N, C-alpha and C positions, 0 to 999 in steps of 0.2 A: 627058350629062356636063356640058356646059357650063352647063346650066340649074342643075344641082346645085350647081354651084361659085357660080353667080350668087346662089342662094340662102344658100349659106353665107356669102358677102362680105357679103350685106346684113345676115345676123345678126352677123357678125365686127364689121362697121362700128360697130354698137352697143358692141361689146366692146372698143373702142379703149383703154378703161381698164380692162381685164380684170374687167369687170362683167357679169353675166348679165342679159339682157334679162327684161321683165316680160312674159310671154307669158300670155295668157288662153284659156281653152277651158273646155268643159263639164266639170262634176265628173266625176272619175272614179269608177268602181265599185269596191268592196273586190274584190280578186284572188279570193277563196275563193267568191264569188257571181257571177264573171265568165261570162257565158252561152256564150262560145266560149273555147278554148284558147288562151293567151297564146303570143306569138312565132310564130304561124302565119299564112300569108297566106289571105285570104278573098275571095270575089267572089260577086256575085248573078247570077242565070239571065240578067237583061236588060241587063247593063253588063259591058263589058271593065276597068272599073276594078278595080285590085287593092289591097286595105288589108292592114295587118299589125296584129294585135292585140297591144299592148304589155303589158309587166309589170303596169300600173297599169289594166289593162283600159280603154286607149282606142284607138281605130283612126287609122292613119296611111296616107296614100295612098304608093304606091310605083310610080313611072311610068317609071322608068329602068331598062331590062332589066339593065344592068350592076349597078346597086345590088341589084336583086332576087337576082341570082345570087351577089352577096357574101354573102347569107342563106341561100338555098336551093339545092338541087341540080337542081331540075326543075320545070317548070311544072307537073307533076303533083301538087307538093306544094300546090298551089291547092284549097282546098274550097271548093266551092259551096254557099251557104246562101240561105234565103229572105231577101229584102230587109227584112222586118218583123225577122228576127232580127239581122241586120246593124245595123240602125238602133238596136237597144237597146245598142249599144256607144257611148259617147259619142265625139266628134272629140278628137283629141289637140291639144295647144296647139302641137304643130310640125307644119307643113303638108309637110313632105318626110321621106324616110327616110334617115338617115345610112348610111355604109358599115358593111358588117358583116364578121363575122371570116373570111369564107371569101375575101375580098381579099387579096392579098400586096401589101405596101407597099414602094416602093424604100427603100433604105437613105438615110437623111437626110429622109424625109417628116416633115410636121408634121401634127399631128392633135390633135383636141380632142373632147369630149363636148358635147352641147347642155346638159347639167346642171351642167357644171363650167368655170369661165371658164380654167382652166389650159390652157396649149399644151404639148404633149408632143413632143420631139424622137425619132423612132425610129431607132436605130442598130445595125442587126445584130438581136441577140436582146433588147435592152434599150430601154427608154423612159424618156427623162430629162424630167422636169419643168422648164420656163423659169421663173425666179423671178418675174420681173414684165415689164410693158411695157418699162422700160428696158433689161433684159438681153435683151428679144426683140428691140428695135431695134439694140443693140450688136451682135448676131451679123447684122445685115443682112437680117434677114426681114421680110416683109410680111405682112399678114394675109390678102391674097389667096392665099397659099400654103397657108393652113391648110386642112385638109378635116375634116368632121364624120364622126365615127365612133361606134358604140355602144360601152358599157363592155366588151362582149365582145371588141372588137379590143384594147383595151389589156390585158385579162386574159391575152391569147396572149403578151404580153412579160413580161420580168423589169422590173417597175416600179421604178426608182431612187427611194430616199428623198432623196437630196442634189439640191437644186436646182442649175441651170445659171444662175450669177449673172451671166454675160457672157463676153466672148471669153477671158477666163483660165480658162474652165472647159470649154473645148470639149473633149469626149472624142474618143478615137481612132476611126478609120474615118469620120469627117465630111469631106466634100468641100466645099471652100471656095476662095474667091479673095480678093485683096485689093480693098479700094475703088479704084476708078479704075483697075484693072489686069484684064487679060483672061485671063491665065494661071490655070489651075484646078489645084488641088492636093487630095492626100488624106493625111489624118493617119494615122501608125502608130506602133507602138512599136518602137524598134530600141536594145538594149543599154541597156534600162530607162529611155528618154528619149522623148518625143513627138517625131517628125521628120515633115517634109513630103515628099512625093515628088509631083513635077509629072506631070500627065496630059496626053499629046500631043495627043489627040484626042476629039471628042465622042462617039463610039461607045464610048470607054473610060470618059468620064463617065458614060455610060448604064449602062454595067457596075458601076461603083463606087458610084454614088448617083442621086438623083432630080435631073435637070436642072432641075428647076421649084423646087426648095428649096435652092439652093446657097447656103451661109453666106458672108457679105460681112465680113471682119474689118479692124478697123483696121490700117494699117500698123505700128503700135506692137506690134501682137501678133506677135511673130517666132517662128519655128521652125528648129531645124539641118534643113539638106537630108539626104536619105536617100542611103544609099551607093550605092542603086539608081536606075537611070534606069527610068520606067515605060513599057511599051507598053500594049497593050490586055489588062489583067487582067480575067478572068472573075470577077465577086463572086457566091457561091454564095447565093441568097435564103434568107430565114429558113425557110421550109416547104420544106425539101429532103427532109423525111421523109414519111411516109405522109399524103398529102392525099386520098385516095379515100375518099369516104363509103359507109357500107354501103347496100345496098338493102332496103327493107322495105315489106310489104303484108299486108294482112288475108287470112286464109285462111277464117275463119268467126267468127261467123255472117255471112251475105251482106249486101251493102250494103242499107239501108233495111229490115232485117228486124226483125220485132217480137220483142223481149225482155223477160223478166219473171224475178223471183225473182233467184236467183243465177245468172248466164250466165258461161261459160267462154269469153273471148275469144281465139282461137289466131290467132298472127302468124307469117309467114314472114319471115326474115331472113337476108342473107349479105353478106360482106364480101371484099375481096381479101387482107386478112390474117386477119381472124376479128372476129366479133361479140362484144362482151365483155357487153353488155345489151340487153334490150328493156324498155322503160318504157311503161305505159299510164297516160294522164292523161284526164281529163274537165274541160274547162276549165283552171283552174290547180290542180285536185285531183289529186294523184297516187293511183292505184288499186293499182298494185304493179308489181313489177319481177322479171323473169325472165332468169337468166344462163345457162342451157342450152336447148338445142333438143331437142324442139319448144318454141317460146315459148307458154305458156298461162297466162293470168292470170284470175282470178275476179272478176266484176264484180257487186256485189251492187246490183241496179238499185232496190231498195226504197228506197235512200238517196238517190234522185232522182225528181222528179215525173214523172207520165206525160206522154208527148209526145217531141218530138224531142231527141236526146243525141247530141252529137259526141264521138266517142272518138278520141283520137291514139295512135298508137304510135310510139314514137322508139327507133330503133336506134343504138348507140354502138360504137366500136372502141377499142383501145387507144391510139390516137393522138389520140383526142378527137374525131374526125370523128362527126357524127351525121347522121341522116336521119328525116323524119317522114313519117307518112301518116295522113290522118284520114278515118274512116268513120262515115256517119249512121245510126243506128238510132232504133227507135220504142219507149219504153217502155211497157209496156201491163200494169200491175199492177192487181189486185182493188181496189176502192174502200177505202180505210184510213179508219176514223172519225177524226174530228178529235180531237187530244188535248184531254184535260180541260182547262178553265181554270187557269191557274196559280194556286197556292194562295200568297196574299199576307198572309192574315189570321195574325198572331201569336197564340201561346198566352196565355190569362190565368192569373196565378199570383198565389197570396198565402200568407203564413205563417198556420197555424191555430193552432199552440202552440209554446212558451210565449205569454203575452200580452206586448205591447209593453212594455218597462220592466221585466219580470220579472227577479228576481235568481237567478243561476244558481250552481250549485255542484256539485262531483262531476261524475258522468256523466249527460247531459241529453238527452232525445229531442228534437230540434227537427223539425217536421213542417209541411209545406206542401200546398196543394191546387192542381191545375193543369188546365186543361181546353183543348182545341182543337177546332176546327170539323172538322179531319180525325183528329187524333190527336196526344198529347204523346209524343215519343220519348225524353226523359230531362228530370231536373230537377236542376240542377246547383248545389250549396251551396257558397260560398265566403267566405272571410274575407280581404277586401281582394281581392287577385290570387291568395292560395292558395286551390287547390280543396280543399274538406274531403271532400267525397263526390259521386257522381253516382249518382241513382237512376232505373231506367229503367221501373219498374212502380210505379202507385199501390198503397198509399198511399206518398207521398214523403217520405222521412224521413233524419234524420242523426243519429247516436248521437255526441254531442259531449262529449269529456273536457275539461272546463273546468280540471281541475287543471294541465293543459298550457298554460294561457294565464294571463296577468297580470291580477290583480284590476284592476277598473274597467269603463268602458264598452266595450261589444262590439256591433259592427255586421255582420249577416250578410247575405248576399245570396242570393237564390234565383233561377235563371235557367231558364227552361222553354224548349223546343226542340220544333219539328215537323220532319217529314221533309222539307219545303221549305226549311228553313233559318231559317224566321222564329223569332224569340226575343222574350222579354219577361222583364224582371228586377223584383223587388221587394226591399226592404230592410228590416230590423226590427233594432231597437237593444235590447239587455239591458245587464245589469250583472253582471258576475262577481264572487263574494265568496265565497272559498275561505278556511279557516282557514289562517293562515299558521304553517307548521312551520319552526321555527328551525333554522338549520344544525347538524349535530352537533358536540358540545364535544369538540375534540381538544387544548385547552390543559391541561396539568397544573398543580396548584397550585404554588406557591413555598413553601419551608419552609426555617427556619433556627433553631438554638438561640439561646436568649436568655440562659440562666442555668441552672447555673453556668457560670463560664468554663471552657474547655476544659482539660484536665489539673488541675483543682482537686481538692482532697481533700473528701470529703463523709463524713459520720458521722451517725450517728442517723437520724432521718427527714429526707430531703433532698427538696426540690422542685425537679424538673427541667421548665424551662418552654422552649416553643416558639413562634414566631410562623409562622402558616400563612395564606395568602391565596390566592383563586382568582378567575378572571375570572367564573364565576357563584357558587359558594359552595362552602367546605370542608365535606365531608360528616362526615369523622372523622378524628382523629389517633391512630395506634396507637403505643405506646411498648413496646420489645422489648429483651430481654437475650438476645442471640443468637436463637435461634428461639422464646425463651419469651415469649409476650405478657403484659406487665406490666399494662397499663392501655389502655384507650380512652376518649378525649375526643371529643365532638361538639359542645362549646360554647366560644367563645374566652373568655379567654385558656386555651390549651391547656398544660396542666401534668399533671405526674405526681408523687404523693407516695411517695417510694421509703423504705422500712424498709431501711436499709443494715445493721441489727443482723443480719438474716437473711443477711447476706452475707458471704462472707470478706474478711478485709483485702487490699487489693491493687487491681491494676488491673481496671477494668470500662468496657465499652463499651455505651453506651445507643443504640438506633437508633429513630428517630421516621418514621413513615410516614404522609404527608398524601395523602387521597383525596377526590375529587369526586364527584357523583352519576353523572357519565358514566364512572366508573371510572378515570379518569385519576389517576395518584398518582405522589408525588415522595418520595424517602427521603433522609433525613441522619442522620448519627452523630456522636457526641461521647464523648471517651473522658476518664474521672475516675479518683481513686483512692479506695478505700474505707479509712478510717482510724479505727476504733473502738478505745476503751480495753477491754484484755481483762480480766474479772472472774473470778477463779477461782470454782469452784463451792464451797459450804459443806462444811466437814469434819465427817462424822458418824461416823467412826471413833475409839473410844476407844484410848488407848494400852495397851498389853500390859505389865503387870508381872508380875515373879516374884523370889522370894527366893532369895538366894544364900548368905548366912550371917548369923546362926547357922540351923542346921538347923531343920526343924520339930520342935517338941516338946524342943528343947535348953533346959538349965537356964542362966540368965544371972544375974550379979549385979554388984552394982558398976557401974562404967562400961562398957557393951558396945559393941561395933562392930556396926552394923546394915548390911547392904549388899543392895541388891535390884537387879534388872536392868528396864530399861524401854525401849519400843520404840514409834514411832509412824508412821503412813503419811505424816505431815505433819513432824511433829518434837515431841519430848517438852520441855515448857517447864518443868515442876517435877515434884518427887516429893515428898509430904507424908506423914509417919511419924505415926500417930495411936495412941493406947492407948484404945480405946473410942472416946469422942468428943472425947478430949483430945487436942490436936496437941502431939506430942513434938518434931516438926522438920520443917523443908522445906528441902531442896536443889534 
C-alpha cells in the first residue's frame, strides 16, 4: 500500500498544475485483435508476477494484494498463459495498477484516474470534481492524499457536473477542521441550512470520514453550530447493499480440450441473490450472453485461427457484482483455403451510341459497353447527380426522353460497378434539340364597335364596323341579329353591310363575336334604330262606276242630269262623262 501511494505521489507531483504527465509506452494493440481477454489477470508458469490486460490491450503489473482484490474476487481468477503469449501484449505506460471498484472508499476520500488530471472528492454516494489547483489548495488538501483509481471506481458514484470551486462550495457530509485548529467537524443539513457538528474523538472521525483526507478550511468560512452534540455516530459505507460476487466456472468442454466447428460452452454460475447473466468473451470479442440456467453459449471456432484460445465467462448479479473465469482450449479446424486475392481492378466502361456531340430529340436510346476482370454488376446512367437508370445486364442502355430536358448541351455519365465495389465512370456530351411547342393560347381577342354610334338611326344599306385585336391573330368576326348570322368577316377592317330595308323599322341589336385560332372568343353588342321611309305599293285596282240616273235606255232631251256612283280602293279622283270619244264633262 505504501509503495502504491509513493508511486501515486510521484505521478501527482508532476500534476501540481493539474496537467497529465507524458507517459511513453509500447504501442497498444487494437482491442479487437488483442490475444488475451481485457480486464483479466494473467501470469506465466515460470513467474509469480501478475499482470492485468487493460482495455487498450496493454499489460500492467499488479503486485499489491489489496489492489488485486479491489479488482478480482479470488486468486483463482488468474489465468496461466505461455510466456510467449503474454509477451505479445505490449507493456502499459503505467507501471502500477490503480485501485479497482471492489474497494470501498471512506467518506471524504480524494481520487483521480491516470488519464484525467481532475481530482474527485467522494462524499457518500456522490463524486464531486474539484475545479482546479487553487480550489484544491483552498480546501486544505495536498496531493499526497489523492489515490489513483480506475474509471470503474468513479462509475460507481453519482458523478456531479458542478465543480467544487473552493471553500464556499463544500458539500454536506464533509469532515473538516479550521486552519491552525485541532477540532474536527462534520457538515450536515438542518432546517434547510448547512451546519457544523463537532466530532469528539478520533474513532468518530473514522466513522464519519477518511482521517487521511480531512479538509482544512479558512477561518473565514463559517457555519452555524448544529443543535446536536455529536458522540460516536456510525457512518454506513456506500456499499451497504449486495457486495457478494457470483461464483462461476466452466462445466464443459474440459480445460485444454480440442474444439472445432460450432462448440457449445456450458458454464456453471451461482450467486447469494441471483445470477442475472453469463457472458462469454474471447479477448475483447463478445461471443454471447445467456440469462437463464443452464448457461450455454455457442462458440463458432471457425472465426478464430487454429491454436490456443482463451475463453472467459463473466457472471453478473443485479447489484452489478461480477466474477470471471477463463479456460484455455485448442481450436482444431480443417485447413481452410486462403481467400482469393481482393479484387481491386475497376471495370472499363465507354459510351457506344449516339456519337459524341450528336443532336438528340424525342426518345433516344443511349447505350454503353462495360467489362470487368470478374464481372460487371451494373451500369448507372446519370445526368449530373440525378440517376436516370441502372442496368444490371448487357447490353447496358438507357431510354432517354429528351422532351423532358431543356434544349442545349447535355452531358451524361455512365458508371460501371463490380461486386468488390470498384467503379469506373465515363462521360459523353450531346446536344438536345426538340421543336419548341408554344404554350396554349388562352387569351381571347379584344372587340369593340366603332360605327355607327350606339343608339343611332340607320336606314338603307348601313355599314356596321368593329375593331378586333388578338395576341396571336383574329380568325374571324361574326355579325348576328339575335341568333341569326348576318355575315362573317375574316379580314380587318371588320364590317357588316346591312340592308335595313329588309328589316322592320324600330330598335335592333347587332352582336359581334370575335374568335382566334385557339377558339377563344369575345362578344360585343350595340343597339340601333331602323328608320326607313315607308313607300306604299302601286295601285292597280280600277275604280268601280255605275249609272244612277237616268236609267239605262231612258229618253233624254234638252239639259239632262246625269249621275253615276264611283268607288275606289284608294280614292276616286275624277269622273269623266263621254259621248263616244267626245268628253261631255268631268267632275
